[in-house]
C-alpha positions as CSV (number, residue, x, y, z in Angstrom):
1,M,-117.7,11.9,-29.9
2,T,-116.1,9.3,-28.0
3,T,-115.2,7.1,-30.0
4,D,-113.3,10.0,-32.6
5,T,-110.4,11.0,-29.5
6,K,-109.6,7.0,-29.2
7,Q,-108.9,6.4,-32.5
8,E,-107.2,10.1,-32.7
9,T,-105.6,9.0,-30.0
10,N,-104.3,6.1,-30.4
11,E,-102.6,7.4,-34.2
12,L,-100.4,9.9,-31.9
13,S,-99.3,7.2,-29.6
14,L,-95.4,6.0,-30.6
15,T,-93.5,3.2,-29.4
16,L,-89.7,2.8,-29.1
17,M,-88.2,0.0,-30.6
18,P,-84.6,-0.7,-31.0
19,V,-82.6,0.1,-33.8
20,V,-80.1,-2.3,-35.6
21,A,-77.1,0.1,-37.7
22,E,-76.0,-2.4,-40.3
23,G,-73.6,-1.4,-42.8
24,T,-70.8,1.8,-43.0
25,L,-73.3,2.9,-39.6
26,A,-71.6,0.5,-37.0
27,P,-69.3,2.4,-36.1
28,L,-70.7,6.0,-35.7
29,L,-73.0,4.1,-32.9
30,P,-71.1,4.1,-29.3
31,R,-72.2,0.3,-28.5
32,E,-69.9,-1.7,-25.5
33,E,-69.4,-4.1,-28.3
34,N,-67.9,-0.8,-30.7
35,K,-65.7,0.8,-27.5
36,A,-64.0,-3.0,-27.0
37,G,-62.6,-3.2,-30.1
38,L,-60.8,0.6,-30.2
39,I,-59.5,-0.3,-27.4
40,G,-58.5,-3.5,-28.5
41,A,-57.2,-2.2,-31.5
42,Q,-55.3,0.4,-30.3
43,R,-53.8,-1.9,-27.9
44,S,-52.9,-4.6,-31.1
45,R,-50.8,-1.7,-32.0
46,L,-49.8,-1.2,-29.1
47,G,-47.9,-4.2,-28.8
48,L,-47.0,-4.1,-32.3
49,F,-44.9,-1.1,-32.0
50,F,-43.6,-2.1,-28.4
51,F,-42.4,-5.5,-29.7
52,L,-40.9,-3.4,-32.7
53,G,-38.6,-1.2,-30.9
54,L,-37.4,-3.3,-27.3
55,V,-36.7,-7.0,-28.9
56,V,-37.0,-7.0,-33.1
57,V,-34.6,-3.3,-33.3
58,P,-32.5,-4.1,-31.4
59,F,-31.6,-7.9,-31.9
60,F,-31.2,-6.7,-35.3
61,L,-28.8,-3.5,-34.5
62,A,-27.2,-6.6,-32.5
63,V,-26.6,-9.0,-36.0
64,I,-25.4,-5.4,-36.9
65,Y,-23.0,-4.7,-34.5
66,N,-20.5,-8.1,-34.0
67,F,-21.4,-10.5,-37.4
68,A,-20.5,-6.3,-38.7
69,I,-19.1,-4.1,-37.4
70,A,-17.4,-5.7,-34.6
71,S,-13.4,-6.2,-34.5
72,P,-12.6,-9.6,-32.9
73,R,-10.3,-9.3,-29.8
74,F,-7.9,-11.9,-28.5
75,S,-6.2,-12.3,-24.9
76,S,-2.7,-12.8,-23.8
77,V,-2.8,-14.3,-19.7
78,A,0.6,-14.5,-17.8
79,A,0.8,-15.5,-13.7
80,F,2.8,-14.4,-11.1
81,M,3.5,-13.7,-8.1
82,V,5.3,-11.8,-5.6
83,R,7.5,-13.6,-3.4
84,E,9.7,-12.1,-0.6
85,N,13.9,-12.3,1.4
86,Q,12.7,-13.0,4.9
87,R,15.7,-13.0,8.3
88,S,15.2,-15.6,9.7
89,G,15.4,-14.7,13.7
90,G,17.2,-15.4,16.6
91,V,19.8,-18.2,16.2
92,L,18.1,-19.6,13.2
93,S,19.9,-17.0,10.8
94,L,22.8,-18.5,11.6
95,V,21.4,-21.8,10.2
96,S,19.1,-21.1,8.1
97,G,19.8,-17.4,6.8
98,N,16.7,-15.9,4.5
99,T,14.3,-17.8,3.2
100,I,11.7,-17.2,0.6
101,G,7.8,-16.3,1.1
102,R,4.9,-15.2,-0.7
103,S,3.7,-10.9,0.7
104,D,0.3,-9.8,-0.6
105,D,0.0,-6.9,0.5
106,N,3.0,-6.6,-2.2
107,S,1.0,-7.7,-4.5
108,F,-2.4,-6.3,-4.2
109,A,-0.4,-3.0,-4.6
110,I,1.4,-4.7,-8.4
111,L,-2.0,-4.8,-8.8
112,E,-3.9,-1.7,-8.1
113,Y,-0.5,-0.3,-10.4
114,L,-1.1,-2.7,-12.9
115,Q,-5.0,-0.3,-13.1
116,S,-3.8,3.0,-12.8
117,R,-3.5,5.9,-14.8
118,D,0.8,5.7,-14.6
119,A,0.7,2.0,-16.3
120,V,-1.2,3.2,-18.7
121,T,0.6,6.4,-19.6
122,W,4.0,3.6,-19.0
123,L,2.7,2.1,-22.3
124,N,1.5,4.6,-24.3
125,S,5.1,6.5,-23.2
126,D,6.1,6.3,-26.8
127,G,2.6,6.4,-28.0
128,T,2.2,2.3,-28.0
129,L,-1.3,1.9,-26.8
130,E,-2.3,5.3,-29.6
131,R,-0.8,3.1,-32.5
132,V,-2.9,0.2,-31.5
133,F,-6.5,0.3,-30.5
134,G,-5.8,3.5,-33.2
135,A,-5.1,1.0,-35.9
136,D,-7.4,0.5,-39.3
137,N,-8.7,-3.3,-37.7
138,V,-10.6,-1.7,-35.0
139,D,-14.0,-0.4,-35.0
140,L,-15.5,3.0,-34.6
141,F,-16.3,1.6,-31.4
142,S,-12.9,0.8,-29.8
143,R,-11.1,2.9,-31.3
144,F,-9.4,6.2,-29.7
145,P,-9.0,8.7,-30.2
146,T,-12.9,9.6,-31.4
147,Y,-15.4,11.3,-30.0
148,I,-17.1,8.8,-28.5
149,S,-14.6,7.1,-26.5
150,G,-12.7,10.2,-26.2
151,R,-9.1,12.0,-27.0
152,T,-7.3,13.1,-23.3
153,K,-5.5,10.9,-21.1
154,D,-8.3,10.4,-18.4
155,D,-10.7,8.9,-21.7
156,L,-7.2,7.0,-23.2
157,F,-7.2,6.0,-19.1
158,H,-10.8,4.9,-18.7
159,H,-10.6,3.5,-22.4
160,F,-8.1,0.6,-21.7
161,Q,-9.8,-0.7,-18.8
162,N,-12.1,-2.3,-20.5
163,Y,-9.2,-4.5,-22.1
164,I,-7.1,-4.9,-18.8
165,D,-8.8,-7.4,-16.2
166,V,-6.5,-8.1,-13.8
167,D,-7.6,-11.2,-10.5
168,F,-5.3,-12.3,-6.9
169,K,-6.2,-15.8,-5.6
170,Q,-5.4,-15.4,-1.9
171,S,-5.0,-19.1,-1.9
172,T,-2.3,-20.1,-4.2
173,G,-0.7,-16.0,-3.7
174,V,-0.7,-16.5,-7.8
175,S,-1.7,-13.5,-9.7
176,T,-3.5,-13.0,-13.0
177,L,-3.6,-10.9,-15.8
178,E,-5.5,-10.6,-18.7
179,V,-5.4,-7.9,-22.2
180,Q,-6.9,-7.2,-24.7
181,A,-5.5,-6.2,-27.8
182,F,-6.8,-6.9,-31.6
183,T,-4.3,-8.8,-32.6
184,P,-3.2,-11.7,-31.2
185,E,0.3,-10.5,-31.0
186,D,-0.7,-7.1,-29.8
187,A,-1.8,-8.4,-27.4
188,V,1.4,-10.4,-25.7
189,A,3.0,-7.2,-26.4
190,L,0.8,-5.1,-24.1
191,T,1.0,-8.0,-21.0
192,E,4.3,-7.7,-21.4
193,R,5.1,-4.0,-21.2
194,L,2.8,-4.2,-18.5
195,L,5.0,-7.5,-16.7
196,Q,8.1,-5.4,-17.0
197,A,6.2,-2.1,-15.6
198,A,5.4,-4.9,-13.1
199,E,9.2,-6.4,-12.1
200,A,10.2,-2.0,-12.4
201,L,7.8,-0.4,-9.6
202,V,9.6,-3.6,-7.3
203,N,12.5,-2.1,-8.0
204,T,12.0,1.4,-7.7
205,L,10.1,-0.1,-4.0
206,N,13.0,-2.2,-3.3
207,Q,14.9,1.0,-2.9
208,R,13.0,2.7,-1.0
209,A,13.0,1.1,0.9
210,R,16.4,0.5,0.8
211,A,17.1,3.7,1.1
212,D,15.1,4.4,3.9
213,S,16.1,1.8,5.8
214,I,20.3,3.7,5.2
215,R,18.8,6.7,6.2
216,E,17.1,5.8,9.5
217,A,20.1,3.9,10.7
218,E,23.0,6.6,9.6
219,A,20.5,8.8,11.4
220,T,21.2,7.1,14.1
221,V,24.3,7.8,14.2
222,N,24.7,10.9,13.4
223,E,22.6,11.5,16.7
224,A,24.8,8.7,18.1
225,T,28.6,10.9,17.4
226,A,26.8,14.2,18.0
227,E,25.9,12.9,21.4
228,L,29.3,12.1,21.9
229,Q,31.2,13.9,20.6
230,A,29.1,16.3,23.2
231,I,30.1,14.3,26.2
232,Q,33.9,14.9,25.7
233,V,33.0,18.4,25.1
234,R,32.3,18.1,28.4
235,L,34.4,16.1,29.4
236,T,36.9,18.0,28.0
237,A,35.7,21.0,30.3
238,F,35.6,19.0,33.2
239,R,39.3,18.7,33.6
240,N,40.0,22.5,32.9
241,S,38.2,23.1,35.5
242,E,39.3,21.2,38.3
243,G,42.8,20.6,36.8
244,L,42.7,16.3,36.4
245,L,44.9,15.2,33.9
246,D,43.8,11.6,34.5
247,P,41.6,10.9,37.0
248,D,42.7,7.3,37.7
249,A,46.6,8.3,38.1
250,E,46.2,11.0,39.9
251,V,43.9,8.5,42.1
252,S,46.8,5.3,41.5
253,M,49.9,8.6,42.7
254,A,47.9,9.4,45.8
255,N,47.9,5.6,46.8
256,K,50.9,5.3,46.3
257,V,52.1,7.7,48.5
258,I,49.2,7.4,51.4
259,T,51.3,3.5,51.0
260,G,54.7,4.5,51.3
261,T,53.9,7.0,54.0
262,M,52.3,4.1,56.5
263,E,55.3,2.0,55.6
264,Q,57.5,4.6,56.7
265,V,55.9,5.2,59.4
266,A,56.2,1.9,60.5
267,K,59.3,1.3,59.8
268,V,59.5,3.8,62.8
269,D,57.7,3.1,64.3
270,A,59.5,0.1,64.5
271,Q,63.3,1.3,65.6
272,L,61.8,4.0,68.2
273,S,60.3,0.9,70.1
274,L,63.4,-1.0,69.5
275,Q,65.4,2.3,70.6
276,M,62.6,2.7,73.8
277,S,63.4,-1.9,74.7
278,T,67.1,-1.2,73.9
279,T,67.9,1.4,75.6
280,P,65.4,4.4,77.0
281,N,67.6,7.5,77.7
282,N,69.7,7.9,73.9
283,P,69.2,10.9,72.4
284,A,67.4,9.4,69.1
285,I,64.3,8.3,70.2
286,R,63.3,12.1,70.4
287,Q,64.5,11.8,66.6
288,L,62.3,9.4,65.9
289,Q,58.9,10.5,67.2
290,N,60.2,14.0,65.7
291,K,60.1,11.8,63.1
292,R,57.3,10.0,63.2
293,D,55.0,13.0,63.9
294,A,55.8,14.7,60.6
295,L,55.1,11.0,59.4
296,E,51.7,11.1,60.4
297,A,50.7,14.6,60.1
298,Q,52.4,14.3,56.2
299,L,49.5,10.8,56.2
300,A,46.2,13.2,57.2
301,Q,47.8,15.7,54.8
302,Q,47.2,13.3,52.1
303,R,44.7,11.7,53.0
304,E,42.7,15.0,53.2
305,A,43.3,16.5,49.8
306,L,42.5,12.2,48.4
307,V,39.3,11.8,50.5
308,G,38.2,15.6,52.0
309,G,35.9,18.4,51.8
310,G,34.5,19.6,48.4
311,D,38.5,19.9,46.7
312,S,39.2,16.8,47.4
313,L,39.9,14.2,44.2
314,A,37.4,12.0,45.3
315,K,35.2,14.3,45.4
316,K,36.5,15.7,41.3
317,M,36.3,11.7,41.1
318,E,33.2,12.1,41.4
319,G,31.9,14.5,38.8
320,Y,33.8,12.7,36.2
321,E,32.4,9.3,37.0
322,Q,29.1,10.4,35.8
323,V,30.6,11.9,32.6
324,S,32.6,9.3,32.2
325,L,29.8,7.2,32.2
326,Q,27.6,9.5,30.0
327,R,30.4,8.6,27.8
328,K,30.0,5.3,28.1
329,L,26.5,4.8,27.5
330,A,27.3,7.1,24.7
331,E,30.1,4.7,23.0
332,R,27.4,2.3,23.3
333,T,24.6,3.9,22.1
334,L,27.3,4.5,18.8
335,L,28.2,1.0,17.8
336,S,25.1,-0.5,18.3
337,A,23.8,2.4,15.5
338,V,26.4,1.8,13.3
339,A,26.0,-2.0,13.4
340,S,23.0,-1.5,12.4
341,L,23.6,1.0,8.8
342,A,26.1,-2.3,8.7
343,S,23.1,-4.9,8.6
344,A,20.8,-2.4,6.6
345,K,22.8,-2.8,3.5
346,Q,24.2,-6.1,3.9
347,N,19.7,-7.2,4.1
348,F,19.5,-4.9,1.4
349,Q,22.6,-6.2,-1.1
350,G,19.9,-8.4,-3.2
351,K,16.4,-7.7,-3.7
352,K,14.0,-7.3,-1.0
353,I,11.2,-8.1,-2.9
354,Y,10.4,-10.1,-6.7
355,L,8.4,-10.8,-9.1
356,A,8.6,-14.7,-9.7
357,R,6.6,-15.2,-13.5
358,V,5.2,-18.4,-13.4
359,V,2.9,-17.9,-16.7
360,E,4.5,-16.0,-19.0
361,P,2.3,-14.0,-21.5
362,N,0.4,-16.4,-24.2
363,L,0.0,-15.7,-28.3
364,S,-3.6,-16.7,-28.9
365,D,-4.9,-18.0,-31.7
366,R,-8.1,-17.4,-32.3
367,P,-10.3,-14.8,-30.5
368,S,-11.5,-14.3,-27.5
369,Q,-13.9,-11.6,-27.9
370,P,-16.5,-10.5,-29.1
371,T,-18.6,-13.4,-28.4
372,R,-20.7,-13.5,-31.1
373,F,-23.6,-15.7,-30.2
374,L,-24.8,-15.2,-27.2
375,N,-24.0,-11.4,-27.9
376,V,-27.0,-11.8,-30.0
377,I,-28.8,-14.1,-27.0
378,A,-28.5,-11.8,-24.9
379,V,-29.5,-8.3,-26.4
380,L,-32.5,-11.3,-27.9
381,A,-34.2,-12.1,-23.5
382,I,-33.1,-9.1,-22.8
383,G,-35.5,-7.1,-25.5
384,L,-37.7,-10.0,-24.5
385,A,-38.3,-9.6,-21.1
386,I,-38.3,-5.8,-21.0
387,F,-41.6,-5.9,-24.3
388,W,-43.8,-8.9,-21.9
389,I,-43.0,-6.4,-18.5
390,T,-43.5,-3.4,-20.6
391,H,-47.1,-5.6,-22.7
392,S,-48.2,-6.6,-18.7
393,M,-47.3,-2.9,-17.9
394,T,-49.2,-1.0,-20.6
395,K,-52.3,-3.3,-20.7
396,L,-52.9,-3.1,-17.0
397,V,-53.4,0.6,-17.9
398,M,-55.7,0.7,-20.6
399,E,-58.1,-1.8,-18.5
400,E,-58.2,0.9,-15.7
401,V,-59.6,3.5,-18.7
C-alpha cells in the first residue's frame, strides 16, 4: 500500500523547466533581449527621421534656393566725409580766417538719415525702388511687393534695410555706404541717389542753421531798437515836463551868466576900492556900493537857480542824466546787436557744413550676394549641429524610459 502511494506521488509531481521559443513564437515572449531590440529599432527610425528633417531636407532646400532660385545681387560702395567750416577765434581769425575740420555729429546725423524712412521716400518718390525690386529677374523672396515681403510703405522700408549698409570709422571720419541691387547699374543709381539725398540734407541743415542764427540776431536787434525807442520816449517826456530843451546848453549858459556876473562884481569892487582910497567922500562911492549889492543879489539868484532846491537846474539834470545814461546803454546794445546780425549773415555766406565725396559709387562686374557655397555649407553645419543635439537628448530620454 505504501509503495503504491509513493508511486502515485511521483507520477503527479511536475518539474518546471525553462522553455526557449524559436521561430515565429520568439517575439511574443517578453524577454529583455526583445525589449532592447524594440527600443533600438525605434531609436534608429527616430534618428533617421530627425536626420532627414534637420539635415537632408534643409540641405537640399538650400541647394535649390541658392543655385536655382536666388537672384544675384551686385553691390555699389561709396565713401564720404562731412566737413565743417570753423571760424578761428580772437586775433588768429584775422590771420587764418576759416579752417576746415571734421564734423562727427553731422556724420552720425547723415548716417541715421540714410537708414531712415525719409531716405526710402526720397528714393521711391518716382517709383525707383518698386521698379528695382519688382523687376522680372528678381526672385520671389527678394521681390517687392509680394505677399511675403508686404505691400505697404512700411514694408518697403523694412525690406530695403536688407540691401543697405552704412558704417562710420571714428579714427578717420570716413563714412561708407553700400547698396545692393539686382543689376550693377541699379546699385550705382541707388547709391548715387542716396548721396544726393545726403547732400540735400546737408544743404537743409545749412539753411536751417543760417535762418536760426539770423532770426535770433534780428530778434536781438528788434528788442534793442524797441528798448531805445522806449527810452527816447521817456527822455522826451522828461524834457517836456521839466521844460528843458537842451540841458547841457542851459547849464553852459547858466555858467556863463554866473561867470559874467562875478566878473562885473570884481570890476565894481576894483572901482569901489579905488574911489575909497583916492576920494573917500565921492558920491559915486554910494552908487558903486548899490551896484555891487545888486550884482551880488543877482549872482545869488543865479546860483540858487543852478544848484538850489528841488526846482534847480542841477536837480533836473540828475533825472536827465539817468535817462540819458539808459539811452547810451541802449544805443551800445543796439550797435552790438547790429554787428552780431552782420556777422551772422557774413559767416553763413558759404556752406557751414558740406559733404565731401572720398570714393564715388563703383560699378561692380560680379555679384557679391548670395555666397552660394558658403550658404549651403552653413545650412549643412547648422543642421548637423541641431541633429546632434536633438539625437543626444532623445537618446537620454529613451534610456530613462
